[in-house]
NUROLUM-667993 format. One record per residue (C-alpha): residue number from 1; residue in three letters; y, x, z. Coordinates in nm, 4 decimals. Example, Ala and Ser with C-alpha at 12.3 -4.5 7.8 and 13.67 -1.06 7.14 Angstrom:
[1; 'ALA'; [-0.4500; 1.2300; 0.7800]],
[2; 'SER'; [-0.1060; 1.3670; 0.7140]],
This chain:
[1; 'MET'; [11.0453; 7.9331; 5.5237]],
[2; 'LYS'; [10.8705; 8.2295; 5.6216]],
[3; 'LYS'; [10.9762; 8.5683; 5.4161]],
[4; 'PHE'; [10.6019; 8.8322; 5.3144]],
[5; 'TYR'; [10.7496; 9.1541; 5.2688]],
[6; 'PRO'; [10.5448; 9.4100; 5.0014]],
[7; 'LEU'; [10.3785; 9.6868; 5.2305]],
[8; 'PRO'; [10.5831; 9.9414; 5.1201]],
[9; 'ILE'; [10.8508; 9.7980; 5.2805]],
[10; 'ILE'; [10.6530; 9.6961; 5.6315]],
[11; 'CYS'; [10.5423; 10.0815; 5.6567]],
[12; 'SER'; [10.8754; 10.1838; 5.6219]],
[13; 'LEU'; [11.0434; 9.9466; 5.8734]],
[14; 'PHE'; [10.6825; 10.0389; 6.0799]],
[15; 'PHE'; [10.8052; 10.4363; 6.0169]],
[16; 'ILE'; [11.1605; 10.4093; 6.1238]],
[17; 'TYR'; [11.1196; 10.2207; 6.4255]],
[18; 'SER'; [10.8430; 10.5129; 6.5422]],
[19; 'CYS'; [11.0802; 10.7551; 6.4845]],
[20; 'SER'; [11.3826; 10.6292; 6.6708]],
[21; 'GLU'; [11.4914; 10.7527; 7.0088]],
[22; 'ASN'; [11.4203; 10.4061; 7.1656]],
[23; 'ILE'; [11.1144; 10.5674; 7.3319]],
[24; 'SER'; [10.9595; 10.3235; 7.6838]],
[25; 'PRO'; [10.9240; 10.4158; 8.0017]],
[26; 'VAL'; [10.5575; 10.3959; 7.9445]],
[27; 'ASP'; [10.5784; 10.6389; 7.6951]],
[28; 'SER'; [10.7699; 10.9050; 7.8547]],
[29; 'GLY'; [10.6004; 10.8332; 8.1588]],
[30; 'LEU'; [10.3073; 10.9788; 8.0488]],
[31; 'ASP'; [10.4724; 11.3059; 7.9266]],
[32; 'ASP'; [10.6700; 11.2759; 8.2367]],
[33; 'LYS'; [10.3877; 11.2099; 8.4772]],
[34; 'ILE'; [10.5955; 10.8999; 8.6348]],
[35; 'PHE'; [10.3924; 10.5834; 8.6958]],
[36; 'HIS'; [10.5806; 10.2392; 8.7046]],
[37; 'PHE'; [10.4041; 9.9756; 8.8560]],
[38; 'GLY'; [10.5222; 9.6173; 8.8758]],
[39; 'ASN'; [10.5281; 9.5472; 9.2505]],
[40; 'GLY'; [10.5617; 9.1932; 9.3383]],
[41; 'THR'; [10.8226; 9.0902; 9.5415]],
[42; 'GLU'; [11.1059; 9.2995; 9.7368]],
[43; 'PRO'; [10.9036; 9.5276; 10.0348]],
[44; 'GLN'; [11.0082; 9.4314; 10.3686]],
[45; 'GLY'; [10.9981; 9.7641; 10.5107]],
[46; 'ILE'; [10.7430; 10.0626; 10.5152]],
[47; 'ASP'; [10.6829; 10.0640; 10.8927]],
[48; 'PRO'; [10.3089; 10.0353; 10.8875]],
[49; 'HIS'; [10.2498; 9.8810; 11.2205]],
[50; 'ILE'; [10.4752; 9.6034; 11.1231]],
[51; 'VAL'; [10.4833; 9.5514; 10.7926]],
[52; 'THR'; [10.1940; 9.2655; 10.6675]],
[53; 'GLY'; [10.2406; 9.2066; 10.2750]],
[54; 'VAL'; [10.0920; 9.3702; 9.9654]],
[55; 'PRO'; [10.3618; 9.5487; 9.7948]],
[56; 'GLU'; [10.4209; 9.7007; 10.1459]],
[57; 'HIS'; [10.0674; 9.7878; 10.0926]],
[58; 'HIS'; [10.1362; 9.9525; 9.7628]],
[59; 'LEU'; [10.3697; 10.1384; 9.8876]],
[60; 'LEU'; [10.2328; 10.2819; 10.1981]],
[61; 'ILE'; [9.9129; 10.3730; 10.0502]],
[62; 'GLY'; [10.0970; 10.6921; 9.8647]],
[63; 'LEU'; [10.3007; 10.7714; 10.1481]],
[64; 'CYS'; [10.0655; 10.7634; 10.4529]],
[65; 'GLU'; [9.7498; 10.8076; 10.5207]],
[66; 'GLY'; [9.5047; 10.7229; 10.7691]],
[67; 'LEU'; [9.1723; 10.8723; 10.9177]],
[68; 'THR'; [8.9482; 10.7288; 10.6543]],
[69; 'THR'; [9.0752; 10.6041; 10.2998]],
[70; 'ALA'; [8.9310; 10.3755; 10.1044]],
[71; 'ASN'; [8.7224; 10.4688; 9.8371]],
[72; 'PRO'; [8.8903; 10.3832; 9.4682]],
[73; 'LYS'; [8.5184; 10.3588; 9.3293]],
[74; 'GLY'; [8.3873; 10.1001; 9.6128]],
[75; 'GLY'; [8.1621; 10.1767; 9.8745]],
[76; 'SER'; [8.2319; 10.3222; 10.2326]],
[77; 'SER'; [8.5692; 10.4476; 10.3482]],
[78; 'ILE'; [8.6053; 10.8455; 10.2520]],
[79; 'ALA'; [8.7814; 11.0945; 10.3995]],
[80; 'GLY'; [9.1337; 11.1074; 10.4737]],
[81; 'ALA'; [9.3446; 11.2453; 10.7547]],
[82; 'ALA'; [8.9509; 11.3045; 10.9143]],
[83; 'GLU'; [8.7888; 11.6314; 10.6805]],
[84; 'SER'; [8.4780; 11.4176; 10.8715]],
[85; 'TRP'; [8.3504; 11.2675; 11.1822]],
[86; 'ASP'; [8.0328; 11.2444; 11.4242]],
[87; 'ILE'; [7.9137; 10.8589; 11.5571]],
[88; 'SER'; [7.7042; 10.8867; 11.8493]],
[89; 'GLU'; [7.3173; 10.7359; 11.8689]],
[90; 'ASP'; [7.4567; 10.4501; 12.0937]],
[91; 'GLY'; [7.7225; 10.3705; 11.7804]],
[92; 'LYS'; [8.0206; 10.3416; 12.0430]],
[93; 'ILE'; [8.1835; 10.6781; 12.0718]],
[94; 'TYR'; [8.3402; 10.8358; 11.7544]],
[95; 'THR'; [8.4867; 11.1781; 11.6751]],
[96; 'PHE'; [8.6613; 11.2664; 11.4212]],
[97; 'TYR'; [8.7481; 11.6434; 11.3261]],
[98; 'LEU'; [9.1293; 11.6203; 11.1280]],
[99; 'GLN'; [9.1941; 11.8063; 10.7905]],
[100; 'LYS'; [9.2817; 12.1779; 10.9239]],
[101; 'ASN'; [9.5827; 12.1858; 10.7231]],
[102; 'GLY'; [9.7214; 11.8217; 10.7425]],
[103; 'ARG'; [10.0731; 11.8331; 10.7323]],
[104; 'TRP'; [10.3599; 11.6057; 10.7661]],
[105; 'SER'; [10.5428; 11.5616; 10.4974]],
[106; 'ASN'; [10.8631; 11.7506; 10.7453]],
[107; 'GLY'; [10.6299; 12.0725; 10.7759]],
[108; 'ASP'; [10.4472; 11.9833; 11.1159]],
[109; 'GLN'; [10.1349; 11.9814; 11.1974]],
[110; 'LEU'; [9.9468; 11.6455; 11.1919]],
[111; 'THR'; [9.7395; 11.6297; 11.5092]],
[112; 'ALA'; [9.4886; 11.4183; 11.7021]],
[113; 'HIS'; [9.8141; 11.4010; 11.9716]],
[114; 'ASP'; [9.9274; 11.2459; 11.6784]],
[115; 'PHE'; [9.6936; 10.9564; 11.6579]],
[116; 'VAL'; [9.6845; 10.8503; 12.0023]],
[117; 'TRP'; [10.0793; 10.8341; 12.0273]],
[118; 'SER'; [10.0588; 10.6208; 11.7483]],
[119; 'TRP'; [9.7727; 10.4138; 11.8729]],
[120; 'LYS'; [9.9805; 10.3664; 12.1932]],
[121; 'ARG'; [10.2658; 10.2626; 11.9720]],
[122; 'LEU'; [10.0563; 9.9824; 11.7871]],
[123; 'LEU'; [9.9427; 9.8444; 12.1013]],
[124; 'THR'; [10.2811; 9.8945; 12.2938]],
[125; 'PRO'; [10.3572; 9.4674; 12.3778]],
[126; 'SER'; [10.7035; 9.4405; 12.2843]],
[127; 'LEU'; [10.6915; 9.6507; 11.9941]],
[128; 'GLY'; [10.5568; 9.2692; 11.8249]],
[129; 'ALA'; [10.2835; 9.4091; 11.5845]],
[130; 'GLN'; [10.1315; 9.1666; 11.3530]],
[131; 'TYR'; [9.7884; 9.4135; 11.3400]],
[132; 'PRO'; [9.7318; 9.4831; 11.6916]],
[133; 'ASP'; [9.3771; 9.3270; 11.7097]],
[134; 'MET'; [9.2401; 9.6106; 11.4278]],
[135; 'LEU'; [9.2081; 9.8126; 11.7572]],
[136; 'TYR'; [9.0660; 9.5670; 12.0038]],
[137; 'TYR'; [8.7170; 9.7206; 11.9042]],
[138; 'VAL'; [8.8674; 10.0229; 12.1267]],
[139; 'VAL'; [8.8295; 10.0497; 12.4964]],
[140; 'GLY'; [9.0826; 9.8828; 12.6616]],
[141; 'ALA'; [9.2720; 9.8525; 12.3734]],
[142; 'SER'; [9.3044; 9.4566; 12.3829]],
[143; 'ASP'; [9.3671; 9.4909; 12.7962]],
[144; 'TYR'; [9.6915; 9.7456; 12.7468]],
[145; 'HIS'; [9.8110; 9.5089; 12.4546]],
[146; 'ASN'; [9.8448; 9.2029; 12.6701]],
[147; 'GLY'; [9.9580; 9.3508; 12.9464]],
[148; 'ILE'; [9.6962; 9.3470; 13.2028]],
[149; 'THR'; [9.6932; 9.7026; 13.2138]],
[150; 'ASP'; [9.9735; 9.9232; 13.1573]],
[151; 'ASP'; [9.8551; 10.2746; 13.1553]],
[152; 'PHE'; [9.7464; 10.3635; 12.8368]],
[153; 'ALA'; [9.5085; 10.6310; 12.9777]],
[154; 'GLU'; [9.3218; 10.3415; 12.9725]],
[155; 'VAL'; [9.2541; 10.3157; 12.6116]],
[156; 'GLY'; [8.9108; 10.4548; 12.4619]],
[157; 'VAL'; [9.1250; 10.7474; 12.2251]],
[158; 'LYS'; [9.2028; 11.0710; 12.3564]],
[159; 'ALA'; [9.2847; 11.4424; 12.1424]],
[160; 'VAL'; [8.9927; 11.6894; 12.2509]],
[161; 'ASP'; [9.2386; 11.9624; 12.0796]],
[162; 'ASP'; [9.5064; 11.9548; 11.8371]],
[163; 'LEU'; [9.2484; 11.8644; 11.5934]],
[164; 'THR'; [8.9895; 11.6758; 11.7437]],
[165; 'LEU'; [9.0384; 11.2882; 11.8455]],
[166; 'GLU'; [8.7487; 11.0961; 11.9867]],
[167; 'VAL'; [8.7339; 10.7487; 12.0500]],
[168; 'ARG'; [8.5429; 10.4888; 12.2413]],
[169; 'LEU'; [8.4341; 10.1738; 12.1215]],
[170; 'ASN'; [8.3434; 9.8564; 12.3140]],
[171; 'ASN'; [8.0067; 9.7454; 12.0803]],
[172; 'PRO'; [7.8461; 9.9538; 11.8371]],
[173; 'THR'; [8.0531; 9.8264; 11.5028]],
[174; 'PRO'; [7.9504; 9.9493; 11.1573]],
[175; 'PHE'; [8.2491; 9.8775; 11.0062]],
[176; 'PHE'; [8.4795; 10.0682; 11.2253]],
[177; 'LEU'; [8.5664; 10.3346; 10.9710]],
[178; 'GLY'; [8.6997; 10.0734; 10.7179]],
[179; 'LEU'; [8.9149; 9.9344; 10.9579]],
[180; 'LEU'; [9.0803; 10.2701; 11.0308]],
[181; 'SER'; [9.1611; 10.2636; 10.6498]],
[182; 'HIS'; [9.4071; 9.9898; 10.6978]],
[183; 'TYR'; [9.7701; 10.1036; 10.7399]],
[184; 'SER'; [9.7987; 9.9206; 11.0841]],
[185; 'THR'; [9.6005; 10.2482; 11.1862]],
[186; 'TRP'; [9.7683; 10.4931; 11.0361]],
[187; 'PRO'; [9.9962; 10.7717; 11.2449]],
[188; 'VAL'; [10.3491; 10.8067; 11.2280]],
[189; 'HIS'; [10.5908; 11.0349; 11.3653]],
[190; 'LYS'; [10.6920; 11.0673; 11.7024]],
[191; 'ASP'; [10.9492; 11.2516; 11.6971]],
[192; 'THR'; [11.1265; 11.0842; 11.3808]],
[193; 'VAL'; [11.0689; 10.7314; 11.5393]],
[194; 'LEU'; [11.2064; 10.8533; 11.8452]],
[195; 'LYS'; [11.5078; 11.0117; 11.7066]],
[196; 'HIS'; [11.6805; 10.6994; 11.5566]],
[197; 'GLY'; [11.5300; 10.4879; 11.8031]],
[198; 'SER'; [11.2399; 10.3793; 12.0826]],
[199; 'ILE'; [10.8618; 10.3617; 12.0945]],
[200; 'ASP'; [10.9194; 9.9586; 12.0140]],
[201; 'ASP'; [11.2710; 9.9766; 11.7708]],
[202; 'ARG'; [11.1760; 9.7867; 11.4931]],
[203; 'ASN'; [11.5265; 9.8551; 11.3626]],
[204; 'GLY'; [11.3105; 10.0844; 11.0665]],
[205; 'GLU'; [11.6301; 10.3224; 11.0813]],
[206; 'TRP'; [11.3488; 10.5983; 11.0716]],
[207; 'THR'; [11.2470; 10.4852; 10.7373]],
[208; 'ARG'; [11.5032; 10.4778; 10.5056]],
[209; 'PRO'; [11.5336; 10.7396; 10.2473]],
[210; 'GLY'; [11.6109; 11.0855; 10.4064]],
[211; 'ASN'; [11.4429; 10.9869; 10.7422]],
[212; 'PHE'; [11.0794; 10.8898; 10.7255]],
[213; 'VAL'; [10.8389; 11.1370; 10.7457]],
[214; 'CYS'; [10.4842; 11.0454; 10.6888]],
[215; 'ASN'; [10.1030; 11.2266; 10.6021]],
[216; 'GLY'; [10.0444; 11.0604; 10.2559]],
[217; 'ALA'; [10.0527; 11.2226; 9.9276]],
[218; 'PHE'; [10.3752; 11.1305; 9.8051]],
[219; 'ASN'; [10.7663; 11.1325; 10.0013]],
[220; 'LEU'; [11.0072; 10.8795; 9.9499]],
[221; 'LYS'; [11.2510; 10.9732; 9.7055]],
[222; 'THR'; [11.5199; 10.6358; 9.6632]],
[223; 'TRP'; [11.5324; 10.2978; 9.7336]],
[224; 'GLU'; [11.7469; 10.0974; 9.5356]],
[225; 'LEU'; [11.7198; 9.6920; 9.7206]],
[226; 'ASN'; [11.6049; 9.4409; 9.4875]],
[227; 'ASN'; [11.5744; 9.7327; 9.1593]],
[228; 'LYS'; [11.3237; 10.0325; 9.1840]],
[229; 'ILE'; [11.1613; 10.2306; 9.4519]],
[230; 'VAL'; [11.0567; 10.5815; 9.4166]],
[231; 'VAL'; [10.8039; 10.8599; 9.5018]],
[232; 'GLU'; [10.7967; 11.1879; 9.4404]],
[233; 'LYS'; [10.4890; 11.4153; 9.4898]],
[234; 'ASN'; [10.4458; 11.5524; 9.8625]],
[235; 'PRO'; [10.3599; 11.9494; 9.8314]],
[236; 'LEU'; [10.2612; 11.9097; 10.1599]],
[237; 'TYR'; [9.9343; 11.6973; 10.1320]],
[238; 'TRP'; [9.6290; 11.8334; 10.2301]],
[239; 'ASP'; [9.4863; 11.7491; 9.8553]],
[240; 'ALA'; [9.8085; 11.8193; 9.6957]],
[241; 'SER'; [9.5871; 11.9784; 9.4381]],
[242; 'THR'; [9.4081; 11.6895; 9.2894]],
[243; 'VAL'; [9.7391; 11.4696; 9.2669]],
[244; 'GLN'; [9.8435; 11.4414; 8.9160]],
[245; 'LEU'; [10.1386; 11.2287; 8.9296]],
[246; 'ASN'; [10.4846; 11.3594; 8.9637]],
[247; 'GLU'; [10.6383; 11.0257; 9.0524]],
[248; 'ILE'; [10.5981; 10.6459; 9.1065]],
[249; 'HIS'; [10.8335; 10.3645; 9.0425]],
[250; 'TYR'; [10.7592; 10.0873; 9.2411]],
[251; 'TYR'; [10.9933; 9.7798; 9.0391]],
[252; 'PRO'; [11.0462; 9.4519; 9.2836]],
[253; 'VAL'; [10.9754; 9.1721; 8.9984]],
[254; 'SER'; [10.9335; 8.8288; 9.1569]],
[255; 'ASN'; [10.8621; 8.6345; 8.8560]],
[256; 'VAL'; [10.5284; 8.6737; 8.7070]],
[257; 'MET'; [10.6427; 8.5847; 8.3768]],
[258; 'THR'; [10.8878; 8.8689; 8.3517]],
[259; 'GLU'; [10.6516; 9.1540; 8.5180]],
[260; 'ASP'; [10.4486; 9.0164; 8.2096]],
[261; 'ARG'; [10.7313; 9.0439; 7.9639]],
[262; 'MET'; [10.8235; 9.4175; 8.0890]],
[263; 'PHE'; [10.4190; 9.5621; 8.0323]],
[264; 'ARG'; [10.4469; 9.3998; 7.7330]],
[265; 'SER'; [10.7586; 9.5650; 7.6288]],
[266; 'GLY'; [10.6367; 9.9011; 7.7630]],
[267; 'GLN'; [10.8315; 9.9131; 8.0950]],
[268; 'LEU'; [10.5020; 9.8993; 8.2896]],
[269; 'HIS'; [10.1736; 10.0599; 8.3397]],
[270; 'VAL'; [10.0727; 9.8114; 8.5737]],
[271; 'THR'; [10.1263; 9.4525; 8.6877]],
[272; 'SER'; [10.0739; 9.3770; 9.0340]],
[273; 'THR'; [9.9848; 8.9906; 8.8686]],
[274; 'LEU'; [10.0281; 8.7957; 8.5709]],
[275; 'PRO'; [10.0945; 8.4236; 8.5657]],
[276; 'SER'; [9.8323; 8.2210; 8.5637]],
[277; 'GLN'; [9.8527; 8.0172; 8.1834]],
[278; 'LYS'; [9.8506; 8.3680; 8.0078]],
[279; 'CYS'; [9.5324; 8.4686; 8.2040]],
[280; 'PRO'; [9.2676; 8.2438; 8.0097]],
[281; 'VAL'; [9.4592; 8.3368; 7.6710]],
[282; 'TYR'; [9.4160; 8.7552; 7.7257]],
[283; 'ILE'; [9.0214; 8.6840; 7.8197]],
[284; 'GLU'; [8.9600; 8.4903; 7.5524]],
[285; 'ASP'; [9.1491; 8.7492; 7.2892]],
[286; 'GLN'; [8.9565; 9.0734; 7.4808]],
[287; 'ASN'; [9.2724; 9.1815; 7.5553]],
[288; 'PRO'; [9.1719; 9.5427; 7.6112]],
[289; 'ASN'; [9.4540; 9.6011; 7.9305]],
[290; 'LEU'; [9.3452; 9.3141; 8.0885]],
[291; 'ARG'; [9.1302; 9.4275; 8.4602]],
[292; 'ILE'; [9.0059; 9.2182; 8.6433]],
[293; 'ASP'; [8.8339; 9.3332; 8.9598]],
[294; 'PRO'; [8.7308; 9.1523; 9.2899]],
[295; 'TYR'; [9.0230; 9.0479; 9.5338]],
[296; 'MET'; [8.9214; 9.0510; 9.9476]],
[297; 'GLY'; [9.0871; 8.7453; 9.9959]],
[298; 'THR'; [9.0068; 8.4152; 10.0700]],
[299; 'TYR'; [9.1983; 8.1045; 9.9488]],
[300; 'PHE'; [9.1857; 7.8042; 10.1578]],
[301; 'TYR'; [9.2978; 7.4623; 10.3104]],
[302; 'ARG'; [9.3317; 7.4180; 10.6537]],
[303; 'PHE'; [9.2516; 7.0458; 10.7766]],
[304; 'ASN'; [9.5097; 6.9035; 11.0577]],
[305; 'THR'; [9.2681; 6.7833; 11.3454]],
[306; 'ASN'; [9.5627; 6.6202; 11.5256]],
[307; 'ASN'; [9.5235; 6.3457; 11.2039]],
[308; 'PRO'; [9.3296; 6.0705; 11.4019]],
[309; 'ALA'; [9.1627; 6.0625; 11.0229]],
[310; 'LEU'; [9.0401; 6.3624; 11.0632]],
[311; 'VAL'; [8.9366; 6.4170; 11.3885]],
[312; 'ASP'; [8.5580; 6.3937; 11.3241]],
[313; 'PRO'; [8.3738; 6.6775; 11.1886]],
[314; 'LYS'; [8.1438; 6.5195; 10.9764]],
[315; 'VAL'; [8.4710; 6.3793; 10.7763]],
[316; 'ARG'; [8.5772; 6.7222; 10.7375]],
[317; 'GLN'; [8.2355; 6.8516; 10.6416]],
[318; 'ALA'; [8.2516; 6.5567; 10.3783]],
[319; 'LEU'; [8.5405; 6.6579; 10.2311]],
[320; 'ALA'; [8.4393; 7.0296; 10.2187]],
[321; 'TYR'; [8.1496; 6.9263; 10.0196]],
[322; 'SER'; [8.3288; 6.7293; 9.7784]],
[323; 'ILE'; [8.5106; 7.0062; 9.6479]],
[324; 'ASN'; [8.3923; 7.1513; 9.3208]],
[325; 'ARG'; [8.5044; 7.4843; 9.3684]],
[326; 'THR'; [8.3091; 7.6004; 9.0382]],
[327; 'GLN'; [8.4974; 7.3707; 8.8494]],
[328; 'ILE'; [8.8413; 7.4721; 8.9757]],
[329; 'VAL'; [8.7649; 7.8117; 8.8842]],
[330; 'GLU'; [8.6750; 7.7305; 8.5416]],
[331; 'LYS'; [8.8900; 7.4284; 8.4837]],
[332; 'VAL'; [9.2573; 7.5487; 8.7008]],
[333; 'THR'; [9.3013; 7.8972; 8.8507]],
[334; 'LYS'; [9.0860; 8.0471; 8.5066]],
[335; 'CYS'; [9.1531; 8.4239; 8.5926]],
[336; 'GLY'; [8.7781; 8.5055; 8.6581]],
[337; 'GLN'; [8.8595; 8.3780; 9.0401]],
[338; 'ILE'; [8.4785; 8.3605; 9.2647]],
[339; 'PRO'; [8.4386; 8.0010; 9.3873]],
[340; 'ALA'; [8.3877; 8.1160; 9.7483]],
[341; 'TYR'; [8.1341; 7.9365; 10.0109]],
[342; 'SER'; [8.2161; 8.1392; 10.2929]],
[343; 'PHE'; [8.5317; 8.2417; 10.4692]],
[344; 'THR'; [8.4394; 8.6345; 10.3820]],
[345; 'PRO'; [8.4622; 8.7391; 10.0683]],
[346; 'PRO'; [8.0658; 8.8405; 9.9268]],
[347; 'GLY'; [8.0498; 9.2172; 10.0174]],
[348; 'SER'; [8.2533; 9.2217; 10.3371]],
[349; 'ASN'; [8.1527; 9.4828; 10.6037]],
[350; 'GLY'; [8.0435; 9.3351; 10.9222]],
């Protein structure tokens, strides 16, 4: 049996609730300038030359910074650790001028030599980096990484002086500036890495709280495994005056239903994903908290070409043509996805 309360009682209940001391993290975060973020699964680390996942990326974009950074409004990359750059007429030589007040979080000056050493580390074969090919556009990078040469001086990157970095490319690469906003190309602090291991050490000791040194807008404060990661504003960041947050709290929530409940109960400002069954409901209700943005990724299936039935490319083409992508988007996923008719997402550079 449903119970209906007269209006005065409802108003009283609301008043008592609103005046209670149970202030949500979201509400208190607005006052304290603390951002609560649902970060998906537990990050596997924060070594930019080793990690590959989205949760790791979310952390790294606050902790470190490359020569360029992604434009939050879309479009071409914008200045990061480099305040400006020149490109030669043939499009093969890039000269980057670093921020004059660029600093590591321990106070050291960020220099062009840091980028040279960091790129050497990324390309060191024994490190086993996942994205060394991001630098294959650079002269000699592929040969060094694949052991064809062991002389890094043959790689087309050099420090002209402390604040000037020159990069030589094999061919004109219009999307090169965009590549440099990927965390695999970002600098690591040489002395810190070598203090806790070697250039190709993967143990991650240098990335622990208290050890970690980087050049981003935030510093690593605490890391409670499977609970919470806290980063705090870095006062030495070259653009610290524009950083409005004091802290960011990252919560590893692998269950999307749990993350959705945390958001609705005021524990999170933003979620990294949401339940597929909830998305069409939120869209239909025009929920003002729902934001759908383009995702630079493509979902696809691979064919096992060792299967005799799939050897003929015409068979594979026929199967591809038979898939109604629009119907999948409208009837199955139902969360604003775009039907894919090419491998690279629309709007990709290159």
